[in-house]
DRENKE-83024 format. One line per 5 residues: number of its first residue (from 1); their letters; for each residue x, y, z of C-alpha. Coordinates in nm, 2 decimals, padded with zeros to 4 digits. Layout:
REM DRENKE-83024
NUM = a = X/Y/Z; ...
REM end
This chain:
REM DRENKE-83024
1 = mddhq = -05.57/00.66/-15.67; -05.30/00.90/-15.64; -05.24/01.26/-15.78; -04.90/01.18/-15.93; -05.10/00.98/-16.20
6 = fadad = -05.25/01.28/-16.35; -04.97/01.45/-16.53; -05.20/01.47/-16.84; -05.41/01.78/-16.87; -05.73/01.60/-16.96
11 = laaly = -05.69/01.34/-16.67; -05.57/01.63/-16.43; -05.91/01.80/-16.50; -06.07/01.48/-16.38; -05.89/01.47/-16.03
16 = dvlhp = -06.15/01.67/-15.84; -06.43/01.46/-15.99; -06.26/01.16/-15.88; -06.16/01.29/-15.55; -06.45/01.51/-15.41
21 = wdprg = -06.39/01.72/-15.09; -06.48/01.49/-14.79; -06.49/01.66/-14.45; -06.45/01.30/-14.29; -06.13/01.21/-14.52
26 = dfgfy = -05.78/01.36/-14.56; -05.87/01.70/-14.63; -06.10/01.74/-14.35; -05.81/01.61/-14.12; -05.54/01.85/-14.28
31 = lplvm = -05.75/02.17/-14.32; -05.74/02.27/-13.96; -05.37/02.22/-13.96; -05.33/02.42/-14.25; -05.54/02.70/-14.10
36 = aaesv = -05.35/02.68/-13.77; -05.00/02.75/-13.94; -04.88/03.08/-14.06; -04.68/02.93/-14.37; -04.77/02.60/-14.55
41 = ldvgc = -04.59/02.38/-14.81; -04.82/02.14/-14.98; -04.59/01.87/-15.14; -04.76/01.69/-15.44; -05.04/01.96/-15.43
46 = gtgal = -05.21/01.83/-15.74; -05.50/02.07/-15.82; -05.43/02.29/-15.53; -05.78/02.19/-15.37; -05.65/02.18/-15.02
51 = lhrar = -05.47/02.52/-15.03; -05.76/02.67/-15.26; -05.99/02.58/-14.96; -05.76/02.71/-14.69; -05.75/03.07/-14.87
56 = aeght = -06.12/03.05/-14.94; -06.18/03.00/-14.57; -05.96/03.31/-14.47; -05.59/03.19/-14.42; -05.39/03.50/-14.47
61 = grlcg = -05.03/03.36/-14.44; -04.79/03.21/-14.70; -04.94/02.92/-14.89; -04.72/02.72/-15.14; -04.80/02.42/-15.36
66 = ldpaa = -04.53/02.20/-15.52; -04.62/01.95/-15.78; -04.41/01.79/-16.08; -04.73/01.77/-16.31; -04.81/02.07/-16.53
71 = gmlqq = -05.16/01.95/-16.60; -05.23/01.94/-16.24; -05.08/02.30/-16.17; -05.28/02.43/-16.46; -05.58/02.35/-16.26
76 = artrt = -05.42/02.48/-15.94; -05.33/02.82/-16.07; -05.68/02.93/-16.14; -05.60/03.09/-15.79; -05.32/03.35/-15.81
81 = diewv = -05.30/03.43/-15.46; -05.10/03.12/-15.38; -04.75/03.02/-15.46; -04.74/02.73/-15.72; -04.40/02.57/-15.79
86 = qgels = -04.35/02.31/-16.06; -04.09/02.06/-15.96; -03.98/01.79/-15.71; -03.85/01.83/-15.37; -03.50/01.77/-15.52
91 = svdwa = -03.53/02.08/-15.73; -03.59/02.33/-15.44; -03.40/02.47/-15.16; -03.63/02.60/-14.89; -03.47/02.63/-14.54
96 = defdl = -03.67/02.70/-14.22; -03.94/02.86/-14.40; -04.25/02.66/-14.34; -04.45/02.59/-14.02; -04.64/02.30/-14.19
101 = vvmsg = -04.54/02.07/-14.47; -04.84/01.85/-14.58; -04.86/01.56/-14.83; -05.21/01.43/-14.89; -05.36/01.17/-15.13
106 = hafqv = -05.10/00.92/-15.02; -04.84/01.13/-15.23; -04.56/01.01/-14.97; -04.60/00.66/-15.13; -04.43/00.77/-15.46
111 = fatdd = -04.10/00.77/-15.27; -04.03/00.41/-15.37; -03.64/00.38/-15.32; -03.45/00.45/-15.01; -03.24/00.72/-15.17
116 = elrss = -03.58/00.89/-15.27; -03.71/00.86/-14.92; -03.39/01.00/-14.76; -03.34/01.29/-15.00; -03.72/01.39/-14.99
121 = laais = -03.73/01.38/-14.61; -03.42/01.57/-14.59; -03.57/01.84/-14.80; -03.88/01.84/-14.58; -03.67/01.86/-14.26
126 = aalte = -03.47/02.15/-14.41; -03.79/02.34/-14.52; -03.96/02.33/-14.17; -03.91/02.58/-13.91; -03.76/02.48/-13.56
131 = dgcfa = -04.13/02.41/-13.43; -04.27/02.31/-13.77; -04.48/01.99/-13.85; -04.48/01.74/-14.14; -04.81/01.58/-14.17
136 = fetrn = -04.90/01.31/-14.43; -05.04/00.97/-14.46; -04.94/00.61/-14.62; -05.15/00.31/-14.65; -05.09/00.06/-14.39
141 = paara = -04.93/-00.24/-14.57; -05.09/-00.49/-14.32; -05.45/-00.40/-14.49; -05.29/-00.51/-14.85; -05.49/-00.25/-15.04
146 = wqrwt = -05.34/-00.35/-15.35; -05.52/-00.67/-15.36; -05.83/-00.49/-15.45; -05.67/-00.32/-15.75; -05.80/-00.54/-16.02
151 = pehvr = -06.00/-00.47/-16.33; -06.32/-00.62/-16.17; -06.33/-00.30/-15.94; -06.45/-00.05/-16.17; -06.51/00.30/-16.06
156 = evtdq = -06.76/00.53/-16.26; -06.79/00.90/-16.23; -06.96/01.18/-16.44; -06.73/01.44/-16.59; -06.78/01.82/-16.65
161 = qgavv = -06.94/01.75/-16.98; -07.17/01.47/-16.83; -07.00/01.18/-16.97; -06.94/00.87/-16.77; -06.58/00.80/-16.71
166 = rswhe = -06.47/00.44/-16.62; -06.15/00.36/-16.44; -05.99/00.05/-16.31; -05.63/-00.08/-16.20; -05.44/-00.37/-16.33
171 = leepv = -05.17/-00.48/-16.06; -04.83/-00.58/-16.19; -04.75/-00.92/-16.04; -04.60/-01.08/-15.85; -04.57/-00.83/-15.57
176 = tgdvv = -04.26/-00.85/-15.41; -04.13/-00.67/-15.09; -04.30/-00.33/-15.01; -04.31/-00.19/-15.36; -04.64/-00.22/-15.57
181 = sfvtt = -04.67/-00.12/-15.93; -04.99/-00.09/-16.14; -05.16/00.05/-16.44; -05.47/00.24/-16.42; -05.70/00.27/-16.73
186 = ysspl = -05.95/00.56/-16.78; -06.22/00.54/-17.05; -06.48/00.76/-17.17; -06.72/00.77/-17.47; -06.59/01.10/-17.57
191 = wpqpq = -06.23/01.00/-17.59; -06.08/00.84/-17.92; -05.92/00.59/-17.70; -05.86/00.50/-17.34; -05.58/00.66/-17.13
196 = rsrst = -05.35/00.47/-16.93; -05.11/00.57/-16.64; -04.85/00.36/-16.46; -04.76/00.41/-16.10; -04.52/00.26/-15.84
201 = lrflg = -04.59/00.30/-15.49; -04.41/00.19/-15.15; -04.60/00.06/-14.85; -04.40/00.12/-14.54; -04.51/-00.01/-14.20
206 = avela = -04.48/00.21/-13.91; -04.16/00.08/-13.75; -03.97/00.11/-14.10; -04.14/00.47/-14.14; -04.01/00.60/-13.79
211 = kfltd = -03.66/00.48/-13.88; -03.65/00.69/-14.21; -03.80/00.98/-14.01; -03.55/00.96/-13.74; -03.27/00.94/-13.98
216 = aglrv = -03.40/01.28/-14.13; -03.40/01.44/-13.79; -03.78/01.41/-13.76; -03.97/01.25/-13.48; -04.31/01.12/-13.46
221 = veqfg = -04.53/01.30/-13.23; -04.87/01.17/-13.33; -05.00/00.87/-13.53; -05.34/00.75/-13.63; -05.51/00.45/-13.81
226 = dwdrt = -05.80/00.67/-13.96; -05.92/01.03/-14.02; -06.13/01.02/-13.69; -05.78/00.99/-13.51; -05.83/00.64/-13.39
231 = pvtqd = -05.50/00.46/-13.30; -05.30/00.27/-13.55; -05.37/-00.10/-13.54; -05.30/-00.42/-13.75; -05.63/-00.34/-13.94
236 = sleii = -05.60/00.01/-13.99; -05.61/00.12/-14.36; -05.41/00.42/-14.29; -05.08/00.52/-14.10; -05.13/00.90/-14.06
241 = tlakp = -04.83/01.06/-13.90; -04.76/01.41/-13.75; -04.36/01.45/-13.72; -04.15/01.74/-13.58; -03.80/01.83/-13.60
246 = s = -03.58/01.64/-13.33
REM end
């Protein structure tokens, strides 16, 4: 599940319940990178949990979160000592301002077309300082995660009111190429009706990913197949990438 699904304020309030902090997961991996960087841009920051944690743990530099969803930023803005910007990468014009640009929660996969990838990576490359780093992850297409996105795989969590919220995916088939679309349904006994969100994600392999990065003036310096920094293999669930300006 990806944070771009949560434009609605009610669903955004559920995001951190659905995605609790896991020191063995993406936030645990990215937090040390954030803490080591003087200026950080979190693209697709969602509820701002990563930047909130960094500030709480003593980060004293510039922290900036960018997200298109007003509902998510409503949650993020509970902290006022961090910059919050509503918009897409296409709506900002940062140049040489950030030592680290990070995208967690598989947010990178929302760039579904070549044009979106090229323009977004160009904006990220421009925003980085000369020795900056772009850190992000995308699901390994070889693992075919979308095959498990079916109504039979129901997830249940308890929300802040103590009600059980159920969620499940319905894949739009057939899946062709590297782009996958699906609808996620959320239901709760406290809601008058279920809520639905449609998503489209792109699954790029390591070779294709490296080409887009190179074209944007970025080079892969490290790549991992899991959050424990094991190498990428055919069976890896993730392709976690650290890239720097060429």
